[in-house]
C-alpha positions in Angstrom: 0.0 0.0 0.0 2.8 2.5 0.9 5.0 1.1 -1.8 3.3 2.8 -4.8 3.7 6.4 -3.5 7.3 5.7 -2.5 8.1 4.5 -6.0 6.2 7.4 -7.5 8.3 9.9 -5.4 11.5 8.1 -6.3 10.6 8.3 -10.0 9.7 11.9 -9.8 12.9 12.8 -7.9 15.0 10.9 -10.5 13.2 12.7 -13.4 13.8 16.1 -11.6 17.4 15.2 -11.1 17.9 14.3 -14.7 16.1 17.5 -15.7 18.4 19.7 -13.5 21.5 18.1 -14.9 20.3 18.6 -18.4 19.5 22.2 -17.6 23.0 22.7 -16.3 24.5 21.4 -19.5 22.2 23.6 -21.6 23.2 26.6 -19.5 26.9 26.3 -20.5 26.5 28.7 -23.5 24.7 31.6 -21.6 27.1 31.3 -18.7 29.9 32.5 -21.1 28.2 36.0 -21.1 28.4 36.5 -17.3 30.6 39.5 -16.4 31.2 38.6 -12.8 34.3 36.4 -12.8 33.5 34.3 -9.7 29.9 33.6 -10.9 31.4 32.7 -14.3 33.8 30.2 -12.8 31.1 28.6 -10.6 28.7 28.3 -13.6 31.3 26.8 -15.8 32.3 24.3 -13.1 28.7 23.2 -12.6 27.9 23.0 -16.3 30.9 21.1 -17.4 31.7 18.8 -14.6 29.1 16.0 -14.6 29.8 14.9 -11.0 29.6 18.3 -9.5 26.3 19.1 -11.3 24.9 15.7 -10.4 25.9 16.1 -6.7 24.4 19.6 -6.4 21.2 18.5 -8.1 21.0 15.5 -5.9 21.4 17.6 -2.8 18.7 20.0 -4.0 16.3 17.1 -4.6 17.1 15.5 -1.3 16.6 18.7 0.6 13.2 19.3 -1.1 12.1 15.8 -0.3 13.1 16.2 3.3 11.2 19.4 3.5 8.1 17.7 2.1 8.3 14.7 4.4 8.9 16.7 7.5 6.0 19.1 6.8 3.7 16.1 6.0 4.7 14.4 9.2 4.1 17.6 11.2 0.6 18.0 9.7 -0.1 14.3 10.6 1.0 14.9 14.2 -1.0 18.1 14.6 -4.1 16.4 13.0 -3.9 13.5 15.5 -3.5 15.9 18.5 -6.6 17.9 17.3 -8.6 14.7 17.1 -7.5 13.6 20.5 -8.5 17.0 21.9 -11.9 16.8 20.2 -12.6 13.3 21.7 -11.5 14.5 25.1 -13.9 17.5 24.9 -16.9 15.3 24.3 
């Protein structure tokens, strides 16, 4: 029962990861026009090094997933506490 949503989230995160890596590779051309030297170097490094782009995209996806899971868990806990208070008030 819980396996299907887990696989769906995994597939969505994998697709988002591939999309972010693809976007970094596509951004290699426009990065050449950046006038700030440090931003230029960071952009080139992310766009041209597959491992750095993959790692940064993976960290971004994992952080977003952790945010979604923690907020969902918090909503579940608050909902349970509200139901318990409702039953106690009766």
